[in-house]
BAPANU-218355 format. One line per field, with one value per atom (N, C-alpha, C, O): atom name; y negated, x, z. Coordinates in steps of 0.2 Angstrom, whole numbers, plus 5000, padded with zeros to 4 digits. Each point is the difference from the previous one (the first is absolute). Layout:
# residues N
atome	CA_...
y	Y_...
x	X_...
z	Z_...
# end
This chain:
# residues 189
atome	N_CA_C_O_N_CA_C_O_N_CA_C_O_N_CA_C_O_N_CA_C_O_N_CA_C_O_N_CA_C_O_N_CA_C_O_N_CA_C_O_N_CA_C_O_N_CA_C_O_N_CA_C_O_N_CA_C_O_N_CA_C_O_N_CA_C_O_N_CA_C_O_N_CA_C_O_N_CA_C_O_N_CA_C_O_N_CA_C_O_N_CA_C_O_N_CA_C_O_N_CA_C_O_N_CA_C_O_N_CA_C_O_N_CA_C_O_N_CA_C_O_N_CA_C_O_N_CA_C_O_N_CA_C_O_N_CA_C_O_N_CA_C_O_N_CA_C_O_N_CA_C_O_N_CA_C_O_N_CA_C_O_N_CA_C_O_N_CA_C_O_N_CA_C_O_N_CA_C_O_N_CA_C_O_N_CA_C_O_N_CA_C_O_N_CA_C_O_N_CA_C_O_N_CA_C_O_N_CA_C_O_N_CA_C_O_N_CA_C_O_N_CA_C_O_N_CA_C_O_N_CA_C_O_N_CA_C_O_N_CA_C_O_N_CA_C_O_N_CA_C_O_N_CA_C_O_N_CA_C_O_N_CA_C_O_N_CA_C_O_N_CA_C_O_N_CA_C_O_N_CA_C_O_N_CA_C_O_N_CA_C_O_N_CA_C_O_N_CA_C_O_N_CA_C_O_N_CA_C_O_N_CA_C_O_N_CA_C_O_N_CA_C_O_N_CA_C_O_N_CA_C_O_N_CA_C_O_N_CA_C_O_N_CA_C_O_N_CA_C_O_N_CA_C_O_N_CA_C_O_N_CA_C_O_N_CA_C_O_N_CA_C_O_N_CA_C_O_N_CA_C_O_N_CA_C_O_N_CA_C_O_N_CA_C_O_N_CA_C_O_N_CA_C_O_N_CA_C_O_N_CA_C_O_N_CA_C_O_N_CA_C_O_N_CA_C_O_N_CA_C_O_N_CA_C_O_N_CA_C_O_N_CA_C_O_N_CA_C_O_N_CA_C_O_N_CA_C_O_N_CA_C_O_N_CA_C_O_N_CA_C_O_N_CA_C_O_N_CA_C_O_N_CA_C_O_N_CA_C_O_N_CA_C_O_N_CA_C_O_N_CA_C_O_N_CA_C_O_N_CA_C_O_N_CA_C_O_N_CA_C_O_N_CA_C_O_N_CA_C_O_N_CA_C_O_N_CA_C_O_N_CA_C_O_N_CA_C_O_N_CA_C_O_N_CA_C_O_N_CA_C_O_N_CA_C_O_N_CA_C_O_N_CA_C_O_N_CA_C_O_N_CA_C_O_N_CA_C_O_N_CA_C_O_N_CA_C_O_N_CA_C_O_N_CA_C_O_N_CA_C_O_N_CA_C_O_N_CA_C_O_N_CA_C_O_N_CA_C_O_N_CA_C_O_N_CA_C_O_N_CA_C_O_N_CA_C_O_N_CA_C_O_N_CA_C_O_N_CA_C_O_N_CA_C_O_N_CA_C_O_N_CA_C_O_N_CA_C_O_N_CA_C_O_N_CA_C_O_N_CA_C_O_N_CA_C_O_N_CA_C_O_N_CA_C_O_N_CA_C_O_N_CA_C_O_N_CA_C_O_N_CA_C_O_N_CA_C_O_N_CA_C_O_N_CA_C_O_N_CA_C_O_N_CA_C_O_N_CA_C_O_N_CA_C_O_N_CA_C_O_N_CA_C_O_N_CA_C_O_N_CA_C_O_N_CA_C_O_N_CA_C_O_N_CA_C_O_N_CA_C_O_N_CA_C_O_N_CA_C_O_N_CA_C_O_N_CA_C_O_N_CA_C_O_N_CA_C_O_N_CA_C_O_N_CA_C_O_N_CA_C_O_N_CA_C_O_N_CA_C_O_N_CA_C_O_N_CA_C_O
y	4934_5002_5001_5002_4996_4999_4997_5002_4991_4997_4997_4999_4998_4997_5005_4999_5007_5005_5002_5001_5001_5001_4995_5001_4992_4994_5000_4997_5005_4999_5004_4999_5005_5005_4996_5003_4992_4997_4999_5001_4996_4998_5000_4995_5011_5001_5003_5003_4995_5002_5008_5003_5000_5007_4999_4996_5009_5000_5007_5005_4996_5008_5002_4996_5010_5002_5006_5005_4997_5006_5000_4996_5010_5001_4999_5001_4995_4999_4993_4995_5004_4993_4998_5003_4993_4998_4994_4996_5003_4995_4996_5002_4991_4996_4997_4996_5005_4998_4998_5002_4993_4997_5005_5000_5005_5005_5005_5003_4999_5004_4997_5004_4989_4998_4994_4998_4998_4994_4994_4994_5008_4994_5002_5006_4990_4993_4999_5006_4990_4997_5005_5001_5002_5004_4995_4997_5002_4995_5002_5006_4991_5002_5002_5005_4992_5003_5006_5004_4998_5007_5005_5005_4993_5004_5003_5005_4988_5002_5003_5005_4994_5004_5007_5004_4998_5008_5003_5005_4991_5002_5001_5005_4990_5001_5006_5004_4997_5007_5006_5004_4996_5006_5001_5005_4989_5001_5002_5003_4995_5001_5008_5004_4999_5007_5005_5006_4992_5005_5003_4996_5010_5003_4996_5002_4994_4996_5005_4997_5009_5003_5003_5006_4990_5001_4997_4996_5006_4998_4994_4995_5007_4995_5000_5004_4990_4998_5003_4998_5005_5001_4998_5001_4996_4997_5001_5001_4999_5001_4994_4996_5003_4994_5000_5005_4989_4993_4997_4996_5005_4997_5002_4997_5008_5002_4996_4999_4998_4997_4993_4999_4997_4995_5002_4998_5007_5002_5004_4999_5005_5004_4995_5001_4994_4995_4997_5000_4998_4996_5005_4997_5009_5005_5001_5000_5000_5001_4994_5001_4992_4995_5000_4997_5005_4999_5006_4998_5007_5006_5001_5004_4993_5000_5007_5002_5002_5007_4999_4997_5006_4998_5003_5005_4992_5002_5003_4998_5008_5003_5000_5001_4997_5000_5004_5000_5004_5005_4996_4996_5004_4996_5003_5006_4990_5002_5000_5002_4996_5000_5005_5000_5005_5003_4996_4995_5007_4997_5004_4998_5009_5005_5000_5002_4996_5000_5007_5004_4998_5006_5001_4996_5010_5002_4999_5002_4993_4998_5006_5005_4994_5006_4997_4995_5009_4998_5002_5006_4990_5002_4999_4994_5011_4999_4999_5004_4991_4998_5000_4998_5003_4999_4997_5003_4992_4997_5001_5004_4994_4999_4997_5002_4994_4995_4999_4996_5008_4999_5006_5004_4997_5004_4998_4995_5007_4997_5003_5006_4991_5003_4995_4993_5010_4995_5004_5005_4990_5002_4998_4994_5012_4999_4999_5004_4991_4999_4998_4998_5003_4997_5005_4999_5007_5004_5006_5002_5002_5006_5004_4999_5007_5006_4997_4997_5004_4998_4994_4998_4998_4993_5000_5005_4991_5000_4993_4995_5007_4995_4997_5004_4990_4997_4998_4995_5007_4999_4995_5001_4994_4994_4999_4999_5001_4999_4995_4999_4999_4995_5004_4999_5006_5003_5008_5003_5000_5008_5000_4998_5006_5001_5007_5003_5001_5007_5003_5006_4990_5004_5002_5002_4998_5004_4997_5004_4990_4997_5001_5002_4998_5001_5008_5002_5002_5007_5002_5004_4994_5001_4997_5003_4991_4998_5003_5001_5002_5004_5006_5002_5001_5006_4999_5005_4990_4998_4998_5002_4995_4999_5006_5001_5004_5006_5004_5003_4997_5003_4997_5003_4990_4997_5002_4999_5002_5003_4994_5000_4995_4994_5002_5005_4991_5002_4994_4994_5007_4995_5000_5005_4989_4999_4997_5002_4994_4996_4998_4999_5000_4997_4995_5002_4992_4996_4997_4997_5002_4997_4996_5002_4991_4996_5001_4999_5003_5001_5007_5003_5000_5006_5000_4998_5006_4999_5008_5002_5000_5008_5005_4999_5007_5006_5002_5005_4989_5003_5002_5004_4992_5001_5007_5004_4998_5007_5005_5004_4994_5006_5001_5005_4989_5000_5004_5004_4994_5003_5008_5004_4999_5007_5003_5006_4989_5003_4999_5001_4997_4999_4994_4999_4996_4993_4995_4999_4998_4996_4993_4998_4998_4994_4995_5002_4992_4995_4994_4997_5002_4994_4995_5002_4992_4995_4998_4999_5002_5000_5004_5001_5001_5004_4996_4997_5004_4996_5004_5005_4993_5003_4995_4994_5008_4994_5003_5006_4990_5001_4993_4995_5006_4994_4994_4994_5007_4995_4997_4996_5006_4998_5004_5006_4992_5004_5001_4995_5011_5000_5003_5004_4994_5002_5007_5000_5006_5006_5001_5001_4999_5001_4994_4995_5005_4995_5002_4996_5010_5001_4997_4999_4999_4997_5005_5003_4999_5004_5007_5003_5000_5007_5004_5006
x	5051_5004_4994_4995_5008_4996_4994_4995_5005_4995_4996_4994_5012_4997_4996_4995_5008_4996_4993_4995_5005_4994_4995_4995_5008_4994_4999_4994_5010_4998_4994_4998_4999_4995_4993_4995_5005_4995_4994_4994_5006_4996_5001_4999_5003_5003_4993_4996_5004_4994_5000_5005_4989_5000_4996_4996_5005_4997_4997_5003_4991_4997_5000_4998_5006_5000_4997_5004_4990_4997_4998_4997_5005_5000_5005_5001_5004_5007_5000_4999_5002_5002_5007_5004_4998_5007_5001_4996_5010_5001_5006_5004_4996_5004_5005_4997_5008_5006_5006_5002_5001_5007_5005_5004_4997_5005_4998_5005_4989_4997_4998_4999_5001_4997_5003_5000_5003_5004_4995_5002_4992_4995_4996_4999_4998_5003_5007_5004_4999_5007_5004_4998_5008_5005_5004_5004_4996_5004_5007_5001_5005_5006_5001_5004_4993_4999_4997_5002_4994_4997_5005_5002_5000_5005_5006_5002_5000_5006_4999_5004_4990_4998_5000_5003_4994_4999_5007_5002_5002_5007_5004_5004_4996_5004_4999_5004_4989_4998_5002_5002_4998_5002_5008_5002_5001_5007_5003_5005_4991_5003_4998_5003_4993_4997_5002_4999_5003_5001_5007_5004_4996_5007_5003_4998_5007_5003_5007_5003_4998_5005_4998_4999_5000_4997_5004_5004_4995_5004_4996_5003_4990_4995_4994_4998_4998_4993_4997_5003_4991_4996_4992_4998_4999_4994_4996_5002_4991_4995_4997_4997_5003_4998_4992_4997_5001_5002_5000_5005_4991_5000_5006_5001_5002_5005_5006_5005_4995_5007_5001_5006_4990_5002_5003_5005_4992_5003_5007_5004_4996_5006_5006_5006_4992_5005_5002_5006_4990_5002_5004_5004_4995_5004_5007_5005_4995_5006_5005_5006_4991_5004_5003_5005_4991_5002_5005_5005_4995_5005_5005_5004_4995_5005_5000_5005_4989_5000_4996_4995_5008_4997_4993_4998_4998_4993_4999_5002_4993_4997_4993_4997_5000_4993_4997_5001_4994_4995_4996_4997_5003_4997_4993_5000_4996_4993_5003_4995_5011_5001_5005_5005_4996_5004_5006_4999_5007_5006_5004_5004_4995_5003_5008_5003_5000_5006_5002_4996_5010_5003_4998_5002_4996_4998_4993_4999_4997_4994_4996_5000_4995_4996_4993_4999_4997_4993_4996_5002_4994_4997_4992_4998_4998_4993_4997_5000_4996_4997_4993_4997_4999_4993_4999_5003_4993_4998_4993_4997_5000_4993_4996_4994_5009_4997_5004_4997_5008_5003_5004_5003_4999_5004_5006_4998_5008_5004_5006_5001_5004_5007_5005_5000_5004_5006_5007_5000_5005_5007_5005_5001_5003_5005_5007_5001_5003_5006_5005_4998_5009_5005_5001_5004_4992_5001_5004_4998_5007_5003_5000_4999_5004_5001_5005_5005_4993_5005_4998_5002_4994_4999_4996_4995_5006_4997_4995_5002_4992_4995_4996_4998_5001_4995_4994_5000_4994_4994_4995_4998_5001_4996_4993_5001_4993_4994_4996_5001_4994_4995_4995_4999_4997_4994_5000_5002_4996_4999_4992_4998_4998_4993_5000_4999_5001_4999_5007_5000_5005_5006_5003_5006_4989_5002_5006_5004_4997_5005_5007_5005_4995_5006_5002_5006_4989_5001_5003_5005_4993_5002_5007_5005_4997_5006_5005_5006_4992_5005_5002_5006_4988_5002_5004_5004_4996_5004_5007_5005_4996_5006_5004_5006_4990_5003_5003_5005_4991_5002_5006_5004_4997_5006_5005_5006_4994_5005_5002_5005_4991_5001_4998_4996_5006_4998_4997_5002_4991_4997_5002_4999_5004_5002_4994_5000_4996_4995_4995_5001_4993_4994_4997_4998_5001_4995_4995_5002_4992_4994_4997_4999_4999_4998_4994_4999_4995_4993_4998_5002_4995_4997_4993_4997_5000_4992_4998_5003_4993_4998_5004_5004_4996_5004_5007_5002_5000_5006_5006_5004_4997_5006_4999_5005_4989_4999_5002_5005_4992_5002_5008_5002_5001_5008_5003_5004_4994_5002_4999_5005_4989_4999_5005_5002_5000_5005_5008_5005_4995_5006_5004_5006_4990_5003_4999_4994_5010_5000_4999_5003_4992_4998_5000_4996_5007_4998_4996_5002_4993_4995_5000_5001_4998_5000_4994_4999_4995_4993_4996_5001_4994_4994_4994_4998_4998_4994_4994_5002_4992_4994_4996_4999_4999_4995_4994_4999_4995_4993_4998_5003_4989_4997_5001_4999_5002_5002_5006_5001_5004_5007_5005_4998_5008_5006_5000_5000_5002_5001_5006_5002_5002_5007_4998_4995_5008_4998_5006_5006_4992_5005_5004_5000_5004_5005_5006_5004_4998_5007_5002_4996_5010_5003_5006_5003_4999_5006_4998_5005_4989_4999_5004_4999
z	5173_4996_4993_5001_4993_4994_5001_4997_5008_5000_4994_4999_4996_4994_4996_4996_5004_4996_5003_4996_5010_5003_4999_4998_5003_4999_4993_4998_4997_4993_4997_4995_5010_4998_5002_4999_5005_5004_4996_5002_4992_4995_4993_4996_5002_4994_4996_5003_4990_4996_4998_4999_5000_4998_4994_5000_4995_4994_4999_5001_4998_4999_4993_4995_5004_4993_5000_5003_4995_5000_5008_5003_4999_5008_5004_5005_4992_5003_5002_4996_5010_5003_4999_5004_4991_5000_5004_5000_5003_5004_4995_4997_5004_4996_5006_5005_4994_5005_4997_4995_5009_4996_4999_4995_5009_4999_4995_4997_5003_4994_4994_4995_5005_4994_4998_4994_5010_4999_5000_5000_5002_5002_5006_5001_5002_5001_5000_5001_4999_5001_5004_5006_4991_5005_5002_4997_5010_5003_5001_5002_4997_5002_5007_5001_5003_5007_5002_5004_4992_5001_4997_5003_4991_4996_5005_5000_5003_5004_5006_5002_5002_5005_4999_5004_4990_4999_4998_5002_4994_4998_5006_5000_5004_5007_5004_5003_4997_5004_4997_5004_4989_4997_5000_5001_4999_5000_5007_5001_5004_5007_5001_5004_4992_5003_4994_5002_4992_4995_5001_5002_4995_5000_4993_4994_5006_4995_4997_4996_5006_4997_4994_5000_4995_4994_4994_5001_4993_4994_4997_4997_5003_4996_5004_5005_4994_5002_4994_4994_5006_4995_5002_5005_4990_5000_4994_4994_5007_4994_4998_5004_4989_4998_5002_4999_5003_4999_5007_5001_5004_5007_5004_5005_4994_5005_4998_5004_4990_4997_5005_5002_5000_5004_5007_5002_5001_5006_5000_5004_4991_4998_4998_5002_4994_4999_5006_5001_5003_5006_5005_5004_4996_5004_4996_5004_4990_4997_5000_5001_4999_5002_5007_5002_5002_5008_5000_5004_4993_5002_4995_5001_4993_4994_4997_4996_5006_4996_4994_4999_4996_4993_4999_5004_4991_5000_4994_4995_5005_4994_5000_5005_4989_5000_4996_4994_5008_4996_4996_5003_4990_4997_4996_4999_4998_4997_4993_4996_5001_4993_4999_5004_4990_4998_4996_4996_5006_4997_4995_4996_5005_4996_5002_4995_5011_5001_5002_5002_4998_5002_5006_5005_4997_5007_5003_5005_4990_5002_5002_4997_5009_5002_5000_5003_4993_5001_5006_5003_4999_5007_4999_4999_5000_5000_5007_5004_4997_5007_4999_4995_5012_5000_5007_5005_4995_5007_5000_4995_5011_5001_4994_4999_4998_4996_4992_4996_5003_4994_4998_5005_4988_4998_4996_4996_5003_4995_5000_5003_4994_4999_5003_4999_5003_5004_4997_4998_5002_4997_5005_5002_5000_5005_4995_4995_5006_4997_5006_5005_4994_5004_5006_5005_4996_5005_4998_4994_5010_4997_5006_5005_4993_5005_5006_4998_5008_5006_5002_5006_4991_5002_5007_5000_5005_5006_5000_4999_5002_4999_5006_5005_4995_5005_4996_4996_5004_4995_5005_5006_4990_5004_4995_4994_5009_4997_5003_5006_4991_5003_5004_5006_4990_5003_4998_4995_5011_4998_5001_5006_4990_5001_5000_5005_4990_4998_5000_5001_4999_5000_4993_4999_4996_4993_4997_4997_5002_4997_5003_4997_5011_5003_5000_4999_5001_5000_4993_4999_4996_4993_5000_4996_5006_5000_5005_4997_5008_5005_4995_5000_4997_4997_4993_4998_4999_4995_5001_4997_5009_5003_5003_4999_5003_5002_4994_5001_4993_4994_4997_4997_5004_4997_5005_4998_5008_5005_5004_5003_4998_5005_5006_5000_5005_5008_5002_5000_5003_5003_5007_5004_4997_5007_5006_5005_4991_5004_4995_4995_5008_4995_5005_5006_4993_5003_4996_4995_5008_4995_5005_5006_4992_5004_5003_5006_4989_5001_5000_4995_5010_4999_5001_5004_4990_5000_4997_4995_5009_4997_5003_5005_4992_5003_4996_5001_4995_4997_5004_4998_5008_5004_5003_5000_5002_5003_4994_5001_4993_4994_4999_4999_5002_4999_5006_4999_5007_5005_5000_5002_4995_4999_4995_5000_4996_4995_5003_4996_5010_5003_4999_5002_4995_4999_5004_5001_5002_5006_4997_4995_5007_4997_5006_5004_4997_5005_4997_4995_5009_4997_5005_5006_4993_5004_5004_5006_4989_5003_4997_4994_5009_4997_5000_5005_4990_4999_4998_4996_5005_4997_4997_5002_4992_4996_5000_4998_5003_4998_4998_5000_4999_4998_5005_4998_5008_5005_5000_5005_4991_4999_5003_5002_4999_5002_5007_5004_4999_5007_5001_4995_5009_5003_5004_5004_4995_5004_5005_4998_5008_5005_5002_4996_5009_5002_4998_5001_4997_4999_4993_4995_5005_4994_4999_5005_4988_4998_5002_5003_4994_5001_4997_5000
# end
């Protein structure tokens, strides 16, 4: 189960930025090459397990887009993308987000009160972006039906669970000067 995903961590590069070891992976960065087979394996896993009784799939720019698009094509559920660019459309919602290594603004468009959502993302580390997104969506009046994130690193999932937000991740990793290590044998936490 998720053999390609698990194997994809075997010798990926890491880059040290300050005290933070950043991993470079096809799912989170698009480099090295994101193969169609890996994308398909992940999408099929999520489609088989997610609650698809939703109106829209929602993802965050940028690396959630390939996976969410694949899932949208498989399920025929429309896709909305939280963007890094302001469009000044009616109903646009500003989302200030902070992660372990960046801060910025994101913009929600195309989501309205009563929408039932499946959120798809590539990585969760601190949980800052996802927590801010969930709060903004609740303020809009949307219902979050399910959240799937491919790669879990750090304590972000625990922080979200403490807030009553359920997140399903596919693999959990740890990163240090020696590389990337899969944590535990469980898949789909």
